[in-house]
Each structure stands twice: as C-alpha cells, then as structure tokens.
N, C-alpha and C positions, 0 to 999 in steps of 0.2 A: 369403767367406761373410757378412761383415759389411756388404757393400754390397748392399742388398736388390735393387736394380734389376739388377745384374750377376748376382746369385744366381738371380733369376727367369729370366734369359736362359740361364744354364747348365742349369738344370733343364728348361726348355722344349726346348733343343737335344738333351737326352737323353730326351725323351718323357715327362717328369714334369709334370703339369698340375694343381696344387692349386687348390682353390677360392680366390676372392679373399681371404678371411680366413684361409685355411690356409697361406699362404706364410710367415707369421711363425712358425707352429708348426713347419713343416718346417725353417725356418732354425734354430730352437732345437734341434731334433732332431739336425741335422747338427753343430752346435757341441758338443753333449754327447757325441756319438760321437767327435769329434776329441779332446776332453779325456780321454775314457775310454781311447782308444788310446795317447795320450801317457803316461798313468799306468800302463799295464799292460805295454807292450812297446816296444822301440826301433823306430824306423822302418826299413823295408827300404831298402837302397840301390838306387835306380833306375839301371839300367845304360844308359849312353850308347853303349857300344861292345862289340864281341865280343872274345874273346881274353883276354889276361892283365890282371888288375887290379893295383892298387898293393899289395894284400894277398897277391899271388901265387896267387890262385885263377884259375880259367879259366871264361869265360862262353861258352856256345854256345846261341844262341836264347834261351829263357826258363829255362835251367838254369845254375846256378853250381856248378862242380865244385871241391870243396875236399878237404883231407886228412881232414876229418871227415865227408865224405859229399856228397851231391848235394842242392841246395836250389833252391827257386823263385827266379828272378831277374826282378823286374818290368822290362819293357822300356820305355824312353822312347819318345815318339812318333817320335823321330828314327830309331830302328832297328826299330820295331814291324812295319813292312811286311816287312822282311828276316827278322825272327825266325821267322816262320811257316814259312820254308823250312829253318830250322836245327833240325830235330827228327827223332828216330828214326822210321823207317817201314820196314815189312817185318821181316825177321829177319836177324840177324848171319850165320847159316848160309848163307842165300841170297846175301847180299852177298859172303861169303868165296868161295862157289862161283863167283861171277861174276868177281871180281878174280883168282882162281887161273888163269883162262883167259889172263891176261897173263904167267904164269910159263912161257912157252914160247919157244923159239928164234925170233927174228924179231920179237918183241913187246917187246924190251928198252926201246925209247923210249916205248912206251905205258905200260909199268910205271913208267918215270921220271915220267910225268905223274901217276900214282897216288901216287908217293912225294912229289911236291911238296905234296900235300894234308897229308901228315904233317910235311913239312919246314917249311912256312910258320910254324907256331907257334914253331919253334926259331930263326927269324931274330932274335928278340928277344935271344937269348943269343950273338949274334955281334957283330962290330964294324961291321956295315953296317946301314943303315936299311931296305933292300929292293932288289929287282932284278926285271928283267923277263925272262921266258923266252917265246920265240916258236917255235911249230911251224909251218913252212911246207912246202908241197908240193902235189901234185896232189890233186884230189877223190878220195875213196874210200880215203884213207890212214888214216882213223879218227883224224884230229887232234882233232876235237871229242870223240870217244870217250875219248881220252887225258885231255883236260881234264875231262870228266865223271867219269872215274875218280877224279881228284884231289879234285874238289868233293864226291863222294859220301862222302868220309871224314867230313864234318861235317853233311851233310843232303841235301836235294833238289838234284841238280846242275843240272837245267834251270832251276829257280827262282832259283838263285844266279847263274847266268851271265848276262852282258849281251850283247845283240846290237846294239841301237841305244840311244843315250842322249845327252843334252846334255852340254856340258862340265862344268857344275856337278854333274850327276848322277853322272858318272864319278868326280869327286873325292869326292863325298859317300859313294859306295859304298866307296872306299878307306878313308875315315875310319871308316865303320861297321864294316867287317870287321876293321880294326886288325891282328890277328895271324892271321886266317884267309886261306886262299888266295883270290885274286881272279881270276876268270875272265872273259875277253872273247872271244867267238866272232866270227870273221871281222872282225878289226880293220881289214882293208883297206877295209871299207865306210866307215870314219871318215876325216875329213880328216887329212892328215899332221901338220898343226900341232897338232891335238887330241891325237893319239897321242904326239907328241914332248913335249908339255906334261905328259901323264900319266906318261910314262917318267921325266921329271925329278922329278916329285912323289913317285913311288914310291921313287926312289933317295934323296930327301931325307927321306922319312917324314913330310911335313907338307903341308898345303894352303897356299894363298896367304895372306899377311898382309893383313888388312882394317882399315879405319879405323872407329872408333865413329861412330855417327850423331849422338850428342848433343854430343860434345866432339871437339876436334882431337887425338886420341890413337889409338894402335894398339889394336885390340880384342885382348884376351888370348886366345890360341889354345892351349888345353890339350890338344886331342885330336890326337895324332899317330898314326902307323901304322908297323909293321915287318912286312912280309909279302912274298910272292911274287906278282907279277902274271903270270898265265899266259894267253897269247893264241894264237889260231890265225889263219892267213891263207893264202890261195892264192898270193899274191904276196909275195916277201920284204919284210919291213919295212925292211930296210936300203936297198933300192931305193926304197921309198915315201918314206922320210925324205929321201933325196937329192934328190927332186923339190921338197921344201919348203925345204931349205937346201943350198947348194952344198957346204959342208963340215959334215957331220952327225956329226963325230967325237965330240962330247959325248954325243949320243944313242946312238950305236953302242957307246960304252964302257960304257953302262949297260944294254945289251941283249945277251942270249945267244940266238942264233937257230940252230935246227936244221932241216935239210932232211929231211923224213920221206917214206920210200917206202912203197909198198903192201906190207904184211906178207903172208906166205904164208897163203892160205886166206880172205883178206878178199873175194876175188872169188867165193867160194862161198856157198851158202846156209847157214842156221843148223844144219841137220841134219848137213851135212858137217863143219862145225867141231867138232861134238860127237862125231864118229864115230871109231872105232879107226883107220880108214884115214888120217884127217887126222893123228892122233897119230903113226902110223908114218912119215908123210911128213915131219913136223917132226923126228923123231928121226934120220931118214936125212940131213937137211940138216946 
C-alpha cells in the first residue's frame, strides 16, 4: 500500500479507477482502515489447506469447525478454487435417503466407498501417512458412484473429483485436501508413471522437495497430507503399473485394489430400484 505505483496497479486490476489526484486519498483511506483493524481485532488465519489445523479444529471449504462453534475461514488463493465445492448443498434428509440405498445386500463395497469419506480425516490419528484404494471392474458396476458417495460427505462430489490433470495439479490437490478424501475417476487414463508417483506421495504424505530460487538451499515444505486416495479404473492398476516397472512391488504394497462386480438392480431403471419388488429380491438373496 505504501508503493503508490503498485497500489494503483492493484486497484486497477480490481476495477477501482480513482481520479489522478484521488489515488493518494484512496491510499490514505486504505492505510487508516488497516490501522483500525489492527487495533480492534486480531487477524483471521487464512487457511492454506483443508482438514485438521494445528489447533485441532477442522476446516471444510470456507468454514472452520471448532469445539466452540463454526466460524468463517478465509481461503488462500491456493485453495479458493477447491473451497467452492466444499460447501453444504441440498438437505441432510435427502442425502441420508440417498446413501441409505447402499445399506442393502450386494452394495457392501459401494458403502465402503462412502465410509472412506468419513475415514479419511481419521488417517491423521493412525501411524500411516496415507494409502490408495482402487476400485476396478467392468463398466456399469457403479465404481464412480461409490467414489461420489465418499466425496459427498464433504461437498460436491463431481466438483471434487479429478478426471484429467497434470502431474503438478495432482500433487497440489493432495496438498490442498490434506485430510479430506481424494478422488480420481478413471485413473487408467493417466500414464502409469504419473499414478505410481502419486501413490508414493500419498503414502509419504508430502510432495517433492524443491530448491529455493534465490539461494542454494532447500525450500521449507510445511504442507503435508494424511488422507485416502480413492480411484476407479476399468483395468487393474496393478497391471498398469507393471507396464511401467518390471517389478512394481513398492507401488503395489501401497495400493489396495478391489474387483467390483455389478450389484443386483444396477441394470434396472431408477423406478425398479425404489420399488418393493427390488427390496424383496434383495432380501431373498
């Protein structure tokens, strides 16, 4: 704010265009506001990641959940794009009605996907940094639906999930989510070396170490993650990783993969799924 040229640039980039002699008045106005805020209240902590904080509160989107209540949590530019998907929408009753559909025989693995959404924040309280779960199987088995169920615990499942992304974007999303479930749909579309790298990072709970640009020293990396990476694929990841490395034992040891079949009723329309006939069929099984 004290560098007038930079101050003008920031104001202009936000659509504020004072008269030539008015920019100094605007500068003084902003400075006085800064001084007033410093004297009346403590600054809010801008959140760089989701999940647990050092004070043992929990951040989801732009809300911070504490033992004393729920408060606004300003998001940094790093997570602002993701935060908009981590907000309540609809009603709890309708969500409960939807996920109760998984409480039926034949849908145990889909319910497992839902429970991963609740389990990811608990990884912090274990002795592991994170792990990867993969659902593989034929199309129509509702593998993506199981992943969406888990992601719906914290917000918009479609907005949170990743289909295509660069290497850095995949790593950044892991760091952003920190303790929230991380979902990648159709990971078989990614190169095997990219997936292998991410599986290792999830198990280590950190991104790569980088060097500082100004001096010959490591850049301090404070942001780690402890979570569950949940991914879906039509072709087993274990086979895909073996095309990248002859011995992919390290990656396979960090990966839990399940073969998912088509649950009863998934080949029917929505009205049949909700019918008494379908319920009777499941009970008989």
